[in-house]
A tleap script that builds the chain and sets N, CA, C and O, in Angstrom:
source leaprc.protein.ff14SB
mol = sequence {
  NMET SER ASP ASP GLN LEU ARG GLN PRO GLU
  MET ARG VAL VAL LEU LEU ARG VAL CYS LYS
  HIE LEU SER GLY VAL ALA SER GLY VAL ASN
  LYS ARG VAL ASP TYR MET LEU PHE LEU LYS
  LEU VAL LEU ASP LYS SER SER PHE LEU THR
  ARG LEU GLY THR LEU TYR GLY ALA ASP GLY
  ASP ILE GLY ASN ALA LEU ILE GLU PHE MET
  MET GLU LEU VAL GLU ASN ARG GLN GLN ARG
  LEU LEU ILE ASP LYS HIE GLN SER ILE GLY
  TYR VAL ALA PHE LYS ALA ILE CYS GLN THR
  VAL THR CALA
}
set mol.1.N position { 162.479 -22.147 -98.364 }
set mol.1.CA position { 161.842 -23.369 -97.963 }
set mol.1.C position { 162.913 -24.297 -97.388 }
set mol.1.O position { 163.968 -24.491 -97.993 }
set mol.2.N position { 162.637 -24.854 -96.240 }
set mol.2.CA position { 163.624 -25.706 -95.566 }
set mol.2.C position { 163.637 -27.109 -96.176 }
set mol.2.O position { 162.717 -27.505 -96.892 }
set mol.3.N position { 164.693 -27.839 -95.875 }
set mol.3.CA position { 164.814 -29.210 -96.362 }
set mol.3.C position { 163.714 -30.098 -95.797 }
set mol.3.O position { 163.220 -30.992 -96.486 }
set mol.4.N position { 163.328 -29.856 -94.542 }
set mol.4.CA position { 162.249 -30.645 -93.934 }
set mol.4.C position { 160.930 -30.429 -94.664 }
set mol.4.O position { 160.168 -31.373 -94.874 }
set mol.5.N position { 160.663 -29.190 -95.049 }
set mol.5.CA position { 159.439 -28.907 -95.800 }
set mol.5.C position { 159.473 -29.576 -97.172 }
set mol.5.O position { 158.452 -30.071 -97.648 }
set mol.6.N position { 160.634 -29.589 -97.800 }
set mol.6.CA position { 160.755 -30.221 -99.111 }
set mol.6.C position { 160.607 -31.736 -99.039 }
set mol.6.O position { 160.254 -32.371 -100.032 }
set mol.7.N position { 160.874 -32.317 -97.877 }
set mol.7.CA position { 160.789 -33.771 -97.728 }
set mol.7.C position { 159.381 -34.270 -97.382 }
set mol.7.O position { 159.173 -35.479 -97.278 }
set mol.8.N position { 158.428 -33.379 -97.205 }
set mol.8.CA position { 157.057 -33.790 -96.903 }
set mol.8.C position { 156.488 -34.602 -98.075 }
set mol.8.O position { 156.782 -34.298 -99.231 }
set mol.9.N position { 155.680 -35.628 -97.789 }
set mol.9.CA position { 155.138 -36.477 -98.867 }
set mol.9.C position { 154.336 -35.700 -99.915 }
set mol.9.O position { 154.407 -36.008 -101.105 }
set mol.10.N position { 153.575 -34.695 -99.476 }
set mol.10.CA position { 152.790 -33.935 -100.462 }
set mol.10.C position { 153.682 -33.070 -101.353 }
set mol.10.O position { 153.335 -32.797 -102.502 }
set mol.11.N position { 154.836 -32.637 -100.822 }
set mol.11.CA position { 155.776 -31.858 -101.636 }
set mol.11.C position { 156.430 -32.740 -102.695 }
set mol.11.O position { 156.769 -32.264 -103.779 }
set mol.12.N position { 156.605 -33.998 -102.392 }
set mol.12.CA position { 157.197 -34.929 -103.351 }
set mol.12.C position { 156.370 -34.984 -104.625 }
set mol.12.O position { 156.917 -34.959 -105.727 }
set mol.13.N position { 155.059 -35.060 -104.476 }
set mol.13.CA position { 154.162 -35.096 -105.635 }
set mol.13.C position { 154.238 -33.782 -106.407 }
set mol.13.O position { 154.285 -33.781 -107.637 }
set mol.14.N position { 154.250 -32.671 -105.685 }
set mol.14.CA position { 154.325 -31.355 -106.328 }
set mol.14.C position { 155.635 -31.209 -107.094 }
set mol.14.O position { 155.635 -30.751 -108.237 }
set mol.15.N position { 156.743 -31.591 -106.481 }
set mol.15.CA position { 158.044 -31.472 -107.136 }
set mol.15.C position { 158.132 -32.353 -108.373 }
set mol.15.O position { 158.714 -31.953 -109.382 }
set mol.16.N position { 157.565 -33.535 -108.302 }
set mol.16.CA position { 157.553 -34.424 -109.457 }
set mol.16.C position { 156.785 -33.795 -110.614 }
set mol.16.O position { 157.239 -33.833 -111.758 }
set mol.17.N position { 155.633 -33.223 -110.321 }
set mol.17.CA position { 154.832 -32.569 -111.365 }
set mol.17.C position { 155.537 -31.351 -111.940 }
set mol.17.O position { 155.510 -31.129 -113.151 }
set mol.18.N position { 156.169 -30.560 -111.076 }
set mol.18.CA position { 156.876 -29.364 -111.548 }
set mol.18.C position { 158.014 -29.757 -112.486 }
set mol.18.O position { 158.181 -29.147 -113.542 }
set mol.19.N position { 158.789 -30.758 -112.117 }
set mol.19.CA position { 159.894 -31.206 -112.980 }
set mol.19.C position { 159.378 -31.683 -114.333 }
set mol.19.O position { 159.966 -31.372 -115.368 }
set mol.20.N position { 158.286 -32.433 -114.325 }
set mol.20.CA position { 157.729 -32.929 -115.585 }
set mol.20.C position { 157.165 -31.793 -116.434 }
set mol.20.O position { 157.314 -31.805 -117.655 }
set mol.21.N position { 156.515 -30.809 -115.798 }
set mol.21.CA position { 155.987 -29.669 -116.552 }
set mol.21.C position { 157.110 -28.820 -117.126 }
set mol.21.O position { 157.023 -28.373 -118.270 }
set mol.22.N position { 158.166 -28.590 -116.345 }
set mol.22.CA position { 159.304 -27.818 -116.854 }
set mol.22.C position { 159.964 -28.531 -118.027 }
set mol.22.O position { 160.403 -27.894 -118.984 }
set mol.23.N position { 160.031 -29.839 -117.948 }
set mol.23.CA position { 160.588 -30.613 -119.050 }
set mol.23.C position { 159.726 -30.460 -120.299 }
set mol.23.O position { 160.245 -30.344 -121.409 }
set mol.24.N position { 158.410 -30.460 -120.114 }
set mol.24.CA position { 157.496 -30.254 -121.236 }
set mol.24.C position { 157.623 -28.872 -121.841 }
set mol.24.O position { 157.584 -28.719 -123.061 }
set mol.25.N position { 157.774 -27.864 -120.995 }
set mol.25.CA position { 157.958 -26.495 -121.490 }
set mol.25.C position { 159.262 -26.397 -122.271 }
set mol.25.O position { 159.299 -25.815 -123.355 }
set mol.26.N position { 160.325 -26.963 -121.722 }
set mol.26.CA position { 161.625 -26.905 -122.400 }
set mol.26.C position { 161.579 -27.617 -123.745 }
set mol.26.O position { 162.196 -27.160 -124.707 }
set mol.27.N position { 160.859 -28.724 -123.822 }
set mol.27.CA position { 160.794 -29.452 -125.090 }
set mol.27.C position { 159.958 -28.713 -126.126 }
set mol.27.O position { 160.144 -28.917 -127.325 }
set mol.28.N position { 159.043 -27.859 -125.685 }
set mol.28.CA position { 158.204 -27.110 -126.617 }
set mol.28.C position { 158.827 -25.831 -127.129 }
set mol.28.O position { 158.338 -25.253 -128.101 }
set mol.29.N position { 159.887 -25.380 -126.502 }
set mol.29.CA position { 160.525 -24.127 -126.906 }
set mol.29.C position { 161.537 -24.431 -128.002 }
set mol.29.O position { 162.528 -25.122 -127.768 }
set mol.30.N position { 161.284 -23.914 -129.195 }
set mol.30.CA position { 162.179 -24.187 -130.313 }
set mol.30.C position { 162.905 -22.957 -130.837 }
set mol.30.O position { 163.923 -23.091 -131.517 }
set mol.31.N position { 162.413 -21.774 -130.541 }
set mol.31.CA position { 163.081 -20.561 -131.015 }
set mol.31.C position { 164.242 -20.230 -130.093 }
set mol.31.O position { 164.131 -20.362 -128.874 }
set mol.32.N position { 165.349 -19.802 -130.669 }
set mol.32.CA position { 166.534 -19.509 -129.869 }
set mol.32.C position { 166.288 -18.420 -128.839 }
set mol.32.O position { 166.730 -18.535 -127.696 }
set mol.33.N position { 165.589 -17.368 -129.233 }
set mol.33.CA position { 165.362 -16.245 -128.310 }
set mol.33.C position { 164.537 -16.708 -127.118 }
set mol.33.O position { 164.886 -16.425 -125.972 }
set mol.34.N position { 163.449 -17.416 -127.381 }
set mol.34.CA position { 162.600 -17.909 -126.298 }
set mol.34.C position { 163.355 -18.903 -125.420 }
set mol.34.O position { 163.216 -18.901 -124.197 }
set mol.35.N position { 164.154 -19.751 -126.061 }
set mol.35.CA position { 164.897 -20.750 -125.301 }
set mol.35.C position { 165.917 -20.091 -124.382 }
set mol.35.O position { 166.077 -20.510 -123.235 }
set mol.36.N position { 166.602 -19.074 -124.868 }
set mol.36.CA position { 167.598 -18.396 -124.042 }
set mol.36.C position { 166.927 -17.696 -122.858 }
set mol.36.O position { 167.492 -17.657 -121.764 }
set mol.37.N position { 165.733 -17.146 -123.065 }
set mol.37.CA position { 164.995 -16.539 -121.953 }
set mol.37.C position { 164.611 -17.603 -120.926 }
set mol.37.O position { 164.742 -17.387 -119.721 }
set mol.38.N position { 164.137 -18.752 -121.410 }
set mol.38.CA position { 163.776 -19.847 -120.513 }
set mol.38.C position { 165.009 -20.358 -119.767 }
set mol.38.O position { 164.941 -20.645 -118.572 }
set mol.39.N position { 166.132 -20.471 -120.473 }
set mol.39.CA position { 167.366 -20.932 -119.848 }
set mol.39.C position { 167.812 -19.970 -118.756 }
set mol.39.O position { 168.256 -20.403 -117.692 }
set mol.40.N position { 167.700 -18.682 -119.007 }
set mol.40.CA position { 168.069 -17.686 -117.996 }
set mol.40.C position { 167.172 -17.813 -116.766 }
set mol.40.O position { 167.652 -17.725 -115.636 }
set mol.41.N position { 165.874 -18.018 -116.982 }
set mol.41.CA position { 164.939 -18.207 -115.873 }
set mol.41.C position { 165.324 -19.429 -115.044 }
set mol.41.O position { 165.319 -19.372 -113.814 }
set mol.42.N position { 165.651 -20.512 -115.699 }
set mol.42.CA position { 166.018 -21.742 -114.996 }
set mol.42.C position { 167.338 -21.570 -114.252 }
set mol.42.O position { 167.482 -22.041 -113.124 }
set mol.43.N position { 168.298 -20.899 -114.875 }
set mol.43.CA position { 169.600 -20.727 -114.233 }
set mol.43.C position { 169.510 -19.858 -112.992 }
set mol.43.O position { 170.307 -20.015 -112.067 }
set mol.44.N position { 168.548 -18.943 -112.963 }
set mol.44.CA position { 168.348 -18.138 -111.758 }
set mol.44.C position { 167.907 -19.004 -110.581 }
set mol.44.O position { 168.107 -18.632 -109.425 }
set mol.45.N position { 167.312 -20.149 -110.869 }
set mol.45.CA position { 166.834 -21.071 -109.829 }
set mol.45.C position { 167.727 -22.303 -109.703 }
set mol.45.O position { 167.308 -23.311 -109.133 }
set mol.46.N position { 168.937 -22.237 -110.222 }
set mol.46.CA position { 169.792 -23.428 -110.245 }
set mol.46.C position { 170.177 -23.905 -108.845 }
set mol.46.O position { 170.356 -25.105 -108.638 }
set mol.47.N position { 170.308 -22.998 -107.886 }
set mol.47.CA position { 170.657 -23.443 -106.530 }
set mol.47.C position { 169.523 -24.280 -105.930 }
set mol.47.O position { 169.778 -25.236 -105.196 }
set mol.48.N position { 168.279 -23.924 -106.239 }
set mol.48.CA position { 167.140 -24.708 -105.760 }
set mol.48.C position { 167.131 -26.083 -106.434 }
set mol.48.O position { 166.870 -27.094 -105.781 }
set mol.49.N position { 167.413 -26.119 -107.724 }
set mol.49.CA position { 167.458 -27.398 -108.431 }
set mol.49.C position { 168.585 -28.280 -107.898 }
set mol.49.O position { 168.443 -29.501 -107.833 }
set mol.50.N position { 169.694 -27.669 -107.521 }
set mol.50.CA position { 170.799 -28.426 -106.928 }
set mol.50.C position { 170.389 -29.003 -105.580 }
set mol.50.O position { 170.734 -30.141 -105.261 }
set mol.51.N position { 169.656 -28.226 -104.788 }
set mol.51.CA position { 169.143 -28.747 -103.505 }
set mol.51.C position { 168.217 -29.926 -103.739 }
set mol.51.O position { 168.277 -30.920 -103.015 }
set mol.52.N position { 167.353 -29.822 -104.755 }
set mol.52.CA position { 166.462 -30.941 -105.063 }
set mol.52.C position { 167.264 -32.176 -105.452 }
set mol.52.O position { 166.930 -33.291 -105.051 }
set mol.53.N position { 168.316 -31.980 -106.229 }
set mol.53.CA position { 169.168 -33.101 -106.606 }
set mol.53.C position { 169.821 -33.746 -105.404 }
set mol.53.O position { 169.964 -34.968 -105.351 }
set mol.54.N position { 170.222 -32.930 -104.431 }
set mol.54.CA position { 170.836 -33.449 -103.214 }
set mol.54.C position { 169.821 -34.207 -102.366 }
set mol.54.O position { 170.114 -35.290 -101.858 }
set mol.55.N position { 168.632 -33.637 -102.215 }
set mol.55.CA position { 167.614 -34.252 -101.359 }
set mol.55.C position { 166.972 -35.487 -101.981 }
set mol.55.O position { 166.705 -36.468 -101.288 }
set mol.56.N position { 166.726 -35.438 -103.283 }
set mol.56.CA position { 165.950 -36.486 -103.933 }
set mol.56.C position { 166.736 -37.275 -104.972 }
set mol.56.O position { 166.140 -37.967 -105.797 }
set mol.57.N position { 168.053 -37.184 -104.946 }
set mol.57.CA position { 168.853 -37.898 -105.938 }
set mol.57.C position { 168.640 -39.400 -105.908 }
set mol.57.O position { 168.671 -40.056 -106.950 }
set mol.58.N position { 168.423 -39.948 -104.723 }
set mol.58.CA position { 168.220 -41.393 -104.588 }
set mol.58.C position { 166.778 -41.807 -104.867 }
set mol.58.O position { 166.500 -42.991 -105.056 }
set mol.59.N position { 165.870 -40.851 -104.894 }
set mol.59.CA position { 164.462 -41.135 -105.184 }
set mol.59.C position { 164.321 -41.315 -106.695 }
set mol.59.O position { 164.583 -40.392 -107.465 }
set mol.60.N position { 163.913 -42.487 -107.101 }
set mol.60.CA position { 163.842 -42.788 -108.529 }
set mol.60.C position { 162.950 -41.862 -109.324 }
set mol.60.O position { 163.336 -41.408 -110.401 }
set mol.61.N position { 161.758 -41.571 -108.812 }
set mol.61.CA position { 160.811 -40.759 -109.571 }
set mol.61.C position { 161.296 -39.327 -109.747 }
set mol.61.O position { 161.395 -38.839 -110.873 }
set mol.62.N position { 161.594 -38.661 -108.656 }
set mol.62.CA position { 161.993 -37.253 -108.734 }
set mol.62.C position { 163.392 -37.123 -109.319 }
set mol.62.O position { 163.647 -36.214 -110.110 }
set mol.63.N position { 164.293 -38.010 -108.946 }
set mol.63.CA position { 165.641 -37.976 -109.512 }
set mol.63.C position { 165.622 -38.123 -111.025 }
set mol.63.O position { 166.317 -37.393 -111.733 }
set mol.64.N position { 164.827 -39.065 -111.522 }
set mol.64.CA position { 164.720 -39.253 -112.971 }
set mol.64.C position { 164.067 -38.059 -113.649 }
set mol.64.O position { 164.508 -37.634 -114.717 }
set mol.65.N position { 163.020 -37.514 -113.040 }
set mol.65.CA position { 162.351 -36.352 -113.632 }
set mol.65.C position { 163.291 -35.156 -113.694 }
set mol.65.O position { 163.282 -34.405 -114.670 }
set mol.66.N position { 164.100 -34.977 -112.656 }
set mol.66.CA position { 165.059 -33.872 -112.638 }
set mol.66.C position { 166.146 -34.073 -113.696 }
set mol.66.O position { 166.540 -33.121 -114.369 }
set mol.67.N position { 166.623 -35.289 -113.842 }
set mol.67.CA position { 167.641 -35.566 -114.862 }
set mol.67.C position { 167.059 -35.425 -116.266 }
set mol.67.O position { 167.736 -34.919 -117.162 }
set mol.68.N position { 165.818 -35.863 -116.474 }
set mol.68.CA position { 165.179 -35.683 -117.780 }
set mol.68.C position { 165.046 -34.207 -118.121 }
set mol.68.O position { 165.233 -33.812 -119.272 }
set mol.69.N position { 164.725 -33.398 -117.131 }
set mol.69.CA position { 164.633 -31.954 -117.351 }
set mol.69.C position { 165.999 -31.381 -117.720 }
set mol.69.O position { 166.104 -30.575 -118.645 }
set mol.70.N position { 167.039 -31.792 -117.007 }
set mol.70.CA position { 168.390 -31.309 -117.323 }
set mol.70.C position { 168.818 -31.761 -118.721 }
set mol.70.O position { 169.459 -31.003 -119.448 }
set mol.71.N position { 168.468 -32.984 -119.095 }
set mol.71.CA position { 168.792 -33.462 -120.440 }
set mol.71.C position { 168.077 -32.626 -121.498 }
set mol.71.O position { 168.654 -32.301 -122.535 }
set mol.72.N position { 166.836 -32.284 -121.235 }
set mol.72.CA position { 166.077 -31.468 -122.182 }
set mol.72.C position { 166.699 -30.087 -122.327 }
set mol.72.O position { 166.671 -29.501 -123.409 }
set mol.73.N position { 167.260 -29.566 -121.243 }
set mol.73.CA position { 167.898 -28.246 -121.312 }
set mol.73.C position { 169.132 -28.250 -122.198 }
set mol.73.O position { 169.375 -27.293 -122.933 }
set mol.74.N position { 169.907 -29.312 -122.135 }
set mol.74.CA position { 171.170 -29.315 -122.868 }
set mol.74.C position { 171.066 -29.951 -124.249 }
set mol.74.O position { 172.024 -29.904 -125.022 }
set mol.75.N position { 169.917 -30.543 -124.572 }
set mol.75.CA position { 169.761 -31.143 -125.893 }
set mol.75.C position { 169.689 -30.044 -126.947 }
set mol.75.O position { 168.972 -29.059 -126.770 }
set mol.76.N position { 170.413 -30.205 -128.021 }
set mol.76.CA position { 170.493 -29.179 -129.056 }
set mol.76.C position { 169.507 -29.501 -130.179 }
set mol.76.O position { 169.913 -29.825 -131.295 }
set mol.77.N position { 168.239 -29.411 -129.886 }
set mol.77.CA position { 167.204 -29.709 -130.859 }
set mol.77.C position { 167.020 -28.523 -131.802 }
set mol.77.O position { 166.813 -27.393 -131.360 }
set mol.78.N position { 167.097 -28.788 -133.094 }
set mol.78.CA position { 166.912 -27.772 -134.141 }
set mol.78.C position { 167.812 -26.562 -133.912 }
set mol.78.O position { 167.437 -25.425 -134.199 }
set mol.79.N position { 168.983 -26.827 -133.399 }
set mol.79.CA position { 169.966 -25.763 -133.182 }
set mol.79.C position { 169.444 -24.641 -132.288 }
set mol.79.O position { 169.845 -23.488 -132.447 }
set mol.80.N position { 168.556 -24.965 -131.352 }
set mol.80.CA position { 168.010 -23.918 -130.479 }
set mol.80.C position { 169.031 -23.447 -129.454 }
set mol.80.O position { 168.950 -22.328 -128.948 }
set mol.81.N position { 169.989 -24.311 -129.156 }
set mol.81.CA position { 171.009 -23.942 -128.184 }
set mol.81.C position { 172.260 -23.528 -128.945 }
set mol.81.O position { 173.162 -24.335 -129.167 }
set mol.82.N position { 172.302 -22.282 -129.334 }
set mol.82.CA position { 173.425 -21.734 -130.082 }
set mol.82.C position { 173.996 -20.600 -129.250 }
set mol.82.O position { 173.484 -19.481 -129.268 }
set mol.83.N position { 175.049 -20.896 -128.530 }
set mol.83.CA position { 175.606 -19.926 -127.597 }
set mol.83.C position { 176.901 -19.382 -128.177 }
set mol.83.O position { 177.821 -20.139 -128.488 }
set mol.84.N position { 176.964 -18.085 -128.319 }
set mol.84.CA position { 178.156 -17.422 -128.820 }
set mol.84.C position { 179.277 -17.569 -127.799 }
set mol.84.O position { 179.031 -17.569 -126.593 }
set mol.85.N position { 180.505 -17.694 -128.284 }
set mol.85.CA position { 181.626 -17.886 -127.361 }
set mol.85.C position { 181.863 -16.679 -126.466 }
set mol.85.O position { 182.560 -16.785 -125.457 }
set mol.86.N position { 181.295 -15.540 -126.820 }
set mol.86.CA position { 181.465 -14.335 -126.015 }
set mol.86.C position { 180.357 -14.168 -124.972 }
set mol.86.O position { 180.392 -13.226 -124.181 }
set mol.87.N position { 179.380 -15.071 -124.964 }
set mol.87.CA position { 178.303 -14.999 -123.982 }
set mol.87.C position { 178.652 -15.895 -122.793 }
set mol.87.O position { 179.004 -17.063 -122.958 }
set mol.88.N position { 178.548 -15.334 -121.621 }
set mol.88.CA position { 178.884 -16.104 -120.420 }
set mol.88.C position { 177.793 -17.091 -120.036 }
set mol.88.O position { 178.034 -17.974 -119.213 }
set mol.89.N position { 176.592 -16.966 -120.610 }
set mol.89.CA position { 175.484 -17.835 -120.206 }
set mol.89.C position { 175.787 -19.302 -120.511 }
set mol.89.O position { 175.302 -20.187 -119.806 }
set mol.90.N position { 176.570 -19.570 -121.535 }
set mol.90.CA position { 176.934 -20.950 -121.841 }
set mol.90.C position { 177.742 -21.590 -120.732 }
set mol.90.O position { 177.491 -22.735 -120.355 }
set mol.91.N position { 178.700 -20.866 -120.215 }
set mol.91.CA position { 179.517 -21.378 -119.111 }
set mol.91.C position { 178.691 -21.517 -117.838 }
set mol.91.O position { 178.834 -22.490 -117.098 }
set mol.92.N position { 177.831 -20.541 -117.590 }
set mol.92.CA position { 176.973 -20.580 -116.402 }
set mol.92.C position { 176.014 -21.754 -116.492 }
set mol.92.O position { 175.800 -22.457 -115.505 }
set mol.93.N position { 175.432 -21.974 -117.673 }
set mol.93.CA position { 174.504 -23.091 -117.861 }
set mol.93.C position { 175.212 -24.421 -117.631 }
set mol.93.O position { 174.691 -25.292 -116.935 }
set mol.94.N position { 176.393 -24.577 -118.211 }
set mol.94.CA position { 177.144 -25.824 -118.049 }
set mol.94.C position { 177.463 -26.081 -116.580 }
set mol.94.O position { 177.297 -27.200 -116.093 }
set mol.95.N position { 177.918 -25.055 -115.879 }
set mol.95.CA position { 178.275 -25.200 -114.465 }
set mol.95.C position { 177.053 -25.554 -113.623 }
set mol.95.O position { 177.117 -26.454 -112.786 }
set mol.96.N position { 175.928 -24.845 -113.841 }
set mol.96.CA position { 174.719 -25.083 -113.046 }
set mol.96.C position { 174.159 -26.477 -113.288 }
set mol.96.O position { 173.747 -27.154 -112.347 }
set mol.97.N position { 174.141 -26.905 -114.533 }
set mol.97.CA position { 173.591 -28.221 -114.840 }
set mol.97.C position { 174.499 -29.318 -114.292 }
set mol.97.O position { 174.008 -30.327 -113.785 }
set mol.98.N position { 175.810 -29.136 -114.386 }
set mol.98.CA position { 176.742 -30.119 -113.810 }
set mol.98.C position { 176.577 -30.222 -112.297 }
set mol.98.O position { 176.606 -31.320 -111.740 }
set mol.99.N position { 176.404 -29.082 -111.632 }
set mol.99.CA position { 176.220 -29.103 -110.180 }
set mol.99.C position { 174.942 -29.829 -109.801 }
set mol.99.O position { 174.916 -30.571 -108.819 }
set mol.100.N position { 173.881 -29.621 -110.572 }
set mol.100.CA position { 172.607 -30.265 -110.262 }
set mol.100.C position { 172.688 -31.769 -110.495 }
set mol.100.O position { 172.224 -32.551 -109.665 }
set mol.101.N position { 173.267 -32.172 -111.600 }
set mol.101.CA position { 173.327 -33.595 -111.933 }
set mol.101.C position { 174.245 -34.356 -110.979 }
set mol.101.O position { 173.972 -35.510 -110.648 }
set mol.102.N position { 175.318 -33.727 -110.539 }
set mol.102.CA position { 176.257 -34.422 -109.653 }
set mol.102.C position { 175.925 -34.270 -108.176 }
set mol.102.O position { 176.661 -34.774 -107.328 }
set mol.103.N position { 174.826 -33.581 -107.849 }
set mol.103.CA position { 174.461 -33.346 -106.442 }
set mol.103.C position { 174.096 -34.626 -105.735 }
set mol.103.O position { 173.766 -34.604 -104.550 }
savepdb mol mol.pdb
quit
């Protein structure tokens, strides 16, 4: 999907809803196994999330929804985010989330 397509007014509404729904899904996942699967799914799409951060970072609604989603990913609720030091997913998650937030 091109940047011009992402900037369409109707896409703005869709992206806002998707970010809010993903945040809701992330907040509902409490088991470590399920959370790690969800985290892997999100990290596979991290380049798209970084593009959204670049395109809509100045937009209050979408920018805030994207940051709230990233905060929900890294929040350690009920110890659901327990990454072994030998697993590379922790480093990948940190890098992807930092790239998205600083985009």
